[in-house]
C-alpha positions in Angstrom: -0.3 0.1 0.1 2.5 2.5 0.7 3.8 1.9 -2.7 1.4 2.7 -3.8 1.1 5.8 -2.1 4.1 6.9 -4.3 2.6 6.0 -6.4 0.5 8.3 -7.5 1.4 11.1 -5.5 4.3 10.8 -8.3 1.8 10.5 -10.9 -0.2 13.8 -9.7 3.4 15.3 -10.2 4.8 13.2 -13.3 7.1 15.6 -15.5 8.5 17.6 -13.0 11.6 18.7 -12.7 13.7 19.4 -9.3 14.6 23.1 -9.1 16.0 22.3 -5.5 16.3 18.2 -5.0 16.8 16.9 -1.7 16.0 13.9 0.1 13.0 15.1 2.3 11.0 11.8 3.0 14.6 10.4 4.7 14.7 13.2 6.5 10.8 13.1 8.0 11.3 10.0 9.0 14.2 9.8 11.1 14.0 10.3 14.9 10.0 9.5 15.0 8.8 6.9 17.6 7.2 3.6 16.4 4.4 4.8 17.7 4.5 8.2 16.0 5.2 6.2 12.3 2.6 3.2 13.8 0.1 6.6 14.2 0.9 8.4 10.5 0.6 5.5 8.6 -2.6 4.5 9.8 -3.3 8.0 8.9 -2.0 7.7 5.4 -3.0 4.5 4.2 -6.7 5.1 5.5 -7.2 8.2 3.4 -4.5 6.7 -0.2 -6.8 3.0 0.4 -9.9 5.6 0.2 -8.4 7.7 -3.0 -7.3 3.7 -4.3 -9.8 1.2 -4.1 -13.2 3.7 -4.3 -15.0 1.7 -2.0 -16.0 2.8 1.0 -18.8 4.8 0.8 -19.5 7.8 3.2 -22.8 8.6 5.2 -24.0 11.7 5.4 -23.4 14.5 7.7 -25.2 14.1 10.9 -28.2 16.5 11.8 -28.4 16.9 8.7 -27.1 18.6 4.9 -26.3 22.6 6.5 -24.8 24.6 3.8 -20.5 24.0 3.6 -18.9 27.2 6.2 -14.9 27.9 5.5 -13.7 31.2 7.8 -14.3 34.5 5.8 -11.3 35.5 6.9 -8.5 32.6 7.5 -5.3 33.2 10.2 -2.4 33.4 8.3 0.0 30.8 8.1 2.5 30.1 10.8 5.5 28.2 12.1 4.8 27.1 15.6 7.8 25.2 16.6 8.8 23.1 14.4 5.2 22.9 13.3 3.8 24.2 9.7 0.1 26.0 10.6 -1.6 26.9 7.2 -5.1 27.5 7.7 -6.5 23.6 9.1 -3.4 22.0 7.9 -0.4 21.0 9.8 2.9 19.6 9.0 6.4 19.6 9.9 9.1 21.5 9.4 12.1 18.5 8.5 15.5 18.7 10.2 18.1 20.1 8.5 15.1 23.0 7.4 13.8 26.0 8.6 10.5 28.0 8.1 10.6 32.0 7.9 8.8 35.0 6.5 8.9 36.2 3.2 9.9 39.9 5.4 13.2 38.7 6.1 16.6 37.9 4.8 17.2 35.3 2.3 19.4 32.0 4.0 19.9 28.6 2.4 16.5 28.7 0.2 17.5 25.5 -0.9 15.6 24.0 2.9 13.6 26.4 4.0 9.8 27.0 4.4 9.2 30.4 3.1 5.8 31.9 4.4 4.9 34.6 2.0 3.9 38.3 3.8 2.7 41.0 2.2 4.8 43.5 2.6 8.7 44.7 3.4 9.2 41.1 1.5 13.4 40.6 1.7 13.3 37.1 0.2 10.9 36.1 -2.4 11.8 32.2 -3.0 12.5 29.1 -2.1 12.0 25.4 -1.9 8.9 25.5 -0.8 6.2 28.7 -0.5 2.8 28.8 1.1 0.9 31.8 0.0 -2.6 33.3 2.6 -4.7 34.4 -1.1 -8.7 33.9 -1.7 -9.9 30.6 -4.3 -10.3 32.5 -7.2 -8.9 30.6 -9.5 -7.0 27.3 -9.3 -4.5 27.7 -11.2 -2.0 25.3 -13.7 -1.2 25.2 -17.2 -2.9 26.9 -20.2 -4.7 24.4 -22.6 -6.5 24.9 -25.7 -5.3 28.5 -26.8 -8.2 28.4 -29.8 -10.7 27.1 -28.2 -13.9 28.7 -29.3 -15.7 27.9 -26.6 -13.0 30.0 -24.1 -11.2 32.8 -25.8 -8.1 32.8 -25.1 -6.9 29.5 -23.4 -8.3 27.1 -20.4 -6.2 26.0 -17.7 -6.7 22.9 -16.8 -8.8 21.2 -14.4 -6.3 20.2 -10.5 -6.4 16.8 -9.6 -8.0 16.9 -6.0 -6.9 14.9 -3.1 -8.1 13.9 0.1 -5.0 15.3 3.0 -5.4 13.0 6.7 -8.5 15.0 8.8 -10.7 15.2 5.9 -9.1 18.4 4.3 -9.8 18.5 0.3 -6.9 20.0 -2.0 -6.9 21.1 -5.5 -3.2 20.0 -6.3 -2.3 21.2 -10.6 -1.3 18.3 -12.1 2.0 18.7 -14.1 3.1 21.7 -14.7 6.9 22.5 -15.7 9.1 23.0 -12.7 6.8 23.4 -10.0 4.5 21.3 -8.0 1.1 23.9 -6.7 -1.0 22.6 -4.2 -4.1 24.4 -3.2 -6.0 24.1 -0.2 -9.4 26.3 -0.7 -11.0 25.8 2.6 -8.0 27.0 4.0 -7.3 29.7 1.1 -3.9 28.7 1.2 -1.3 27.5 -2.1 1.5 25.9 -1.8 4.3 25.8 -3.9 7.4 23.2 -4.2 10.4 23.5 -6.1 11.5 20.3 -5.7 11.2 16.7 -7.2 8.1 14.8 -7.2 9.3 12.4 -4.7 10.0 15.3 -2.0 7.2 17.2 -2.7 5.2 14.3 -2.4 6.4 13.4 1.4 5.2 17.3 2.3 2.1 16.4 1.8 2.2 12.9 3.1 3.7 14.4 6.3 0.4 16.9 6.4 -2.2 16.7 8.8 -5.8 18.3 8.7 -9.1 19.4 10.7 -11.0 20.7 8.6 -14.3 22.8 9.1 -15.3 23.3 5.4 -17.2 20.3 5.4 -21.6 20.0 4.7 -23.3 20.6 1.3 -22.1 22.9 -1.8 -22.2 27.0 -0.9 -22.2 27.8 -4.0 -23.3 31.4 -5.3 -27.9 33.1 -5.7 -26.9 34.2 -8.4 -24.0 34.4 -11.6 -23.1 36.1 -14.7 -20.8 33.4 -16.0 -19.6 29.7 -15.1 -17.4 27.7 -17.4 -17.0 23.9 -17.2 -13.6 21.8 -18.0 -12.8 17.9 -17.7 -10.0 16.8 -17.7 -8.7 12.7 -17.9 -6.5 11.7 -14.7 -3.7 12.7 -17.0 -4.7 16.5 -17.2 -5.8 16.1 -20.9 -8.9 18.0 -22.3 -10.7 17.1 -25.5 -12.7 20.4 -26.9 -15.9 18.7 -27.1 -16.0 19.0 -23.5 -15.3 22.4 -22.3 -18.6 24.6 -22.3 -19.8 27.8 -20.7 -23.2 29.3 -20.1 -24.6 33.1 -19.6 -28.3 32.5 -20.2 -29.4 33.7 -16.6 -32.2 30.8 -17.0 -29.1 28.3 -17.6 -27.0 29.7 -14.3 -30.1 28.6 -12.7 -30.5 25.6 -13.8 -26.5 24.7 -12.7 -26.4 26.3 -9.7 -30.1 25.2 -8.5 -28.7 21.4 -9.7 -25.8 22.4 -7.2 -27.7 23.3 -4.4 -30.0 20.1 -4.3 -27.2 17.6 -3.7 -27.3 16.8 -0.2 -25.5 13.7 0.3 -22.2 15.4 2.3 -19.7 13.7 2.8 -18.4 13.8 6.5 -14.6 14.3 6.9 -13.3 10.8 7.7 -14.9 9.9 4.7 -13.9 11.9 2.2 -11.8 10.1 -0.7 -11.1 11.1 -3.3 -8.1 11.3 -5.0 -5.4 12.4 -7.6 -6.3 8.9 -10.2 -9.2 10.1 -11.1 -10.6 12.4 -13.9 -12.5 15.7 -12.9 -14.6 18.2 -13.9 -14.0 21.9 -13.0 -16.3 25.0 -12.5 -15.8 29.0 -12.5 -18.3 30.4 -10.9 -18.3 34.3 -11.6 -20.3 37.2 -10.5 -20.4 40.2 -13.1 -17.9 43.0 -12.9 -19.4 45.2 -9.5 -22.0 43.3 -8.8 -22.0 40.4 -6.2 -22.6 37.4 -5.7 -24.3 36.1 -2.6 -23.0 32.4 -1.6 -26.0 32.2 0.8 -25.2 31.7 5.5 -23.6 30.4 6.7 -21.2 30.3 4.5 -19.2 34.3 4.6 -20.9 36.7 1.4 -18.1 36.9 -1.6 -17.2 40.6 -2.0 -18.1 42.0 -5.5 -16.6 40.0 -8.8 -16.3 37.2 -6.5 -15.5 34.1 -7.9 -16.5 30.4 -6.8 -14.6 27.1 -8.0 -16.2 23.5 -7.9 -14.1 21.1 -8.2 -15.2 17.6 -8.9 -13.1 13.9 -8.5 -15.2 11.3 -11.0 -15.2 7.3 -10.9 -16.7 5.1 -9.1 -18.7 5.4 -5.5 -15.8 8.0 -4.5 -17.6 10.6 -6.8 -17.0 13.8 -5.1 -17.8 17.4 -5.3 -15.4 20.4 -3.9 -16.7 23.8 -3.5 -14.4 26.9 -3.0 -16.6 28.5 0.1 -17.2 25.6 1.5 -18.7 21.9 1.4 -18.0 18.9 0.2 -21.4 16.4 -1.1 -21.4 12.9 -3.1 -22.5 12.6 -7.1 -24.4 10.1 -8.5 -23.4 9.3 -12.3 -27.2 10.6 -13.3 -25.7 14.7 -11.8 -23.0 14.6 -13.3 -25.1 13.7 -17.2 -27.5 16.3 -15.9 -24.3 18.6 -15.5 -22.6 17.7 -18.7 -26.9 18.3 -20.3 -26.9 21.5 -19.3 -22.9 22.9 -21.3 -24.4 20.8 -23.9 -21.6 18.3 -23.4 -22.1 15.7 -25.4 -24.2 16.8 -27.7 -22.3 18.8 -29.9 
């Protein structure tokens, strides 16, 4: 199983060239007690086992399906001794590494976890960088530059992964010389200038206590909504790209997303990098608000909501950047495609 965990992480970041290769895995493992190793391995195996097999179907959240909630302004990432805290996610600083904020001078950037700040930056590049920002787009390589549907190119959807504890992560598929992981509920983006094995070890060391579970938090209204389907390798066919603007069609989309009530408990989340994905980017008109129903915080003017869906089997899950994670049926996925005219063009 441990080999399969490494294989999944390597597949997600295949083709990445190292900028600062480092045997992080060996460093992280040194000095851990047998009890600590057993506990972490059990959590990692449980999470990866769900992602690989898709055989476990999680229950609905007890107490009825309420909309997911994320913090309006999460605390900025920080170092707590030898632990980095980024929203609801924590991970250890490996031996021989340090954590620092970017308002300090650069020192041994090949072994620094750099927490980027928005003032007086003296250091702007490191092996690992952490950015705190609202999620308005998942990022990734731009493809299909000649798409007649979305002019200017299409951003490849990320893989949807599940960290131990349940925090969802959007892992950009191979994007050149770096690996990027977005934590939508914690409003944090991590950039790894490492080879795939080292980046994978950092990701595998993360533990989470998310607070965004529930049904999908999506806007009441929107001006435009784009949908892109990617296979597990990150490839997008021209016929799997859609954009809708008509108010009635937008209402149909948002209504379908709000109707999904099979909310997935954190401990039962199972999406993994081996699955194909759908990304829906929902945008408000410029200068207008597109409020997300309470209890999630209302977005500001021109806000964007991103929904990423992992496709296939019993682990077909959707996660909203404003909170909420639900399991989708094949019929619901088919309805989404119908709304966008995908499969009939």
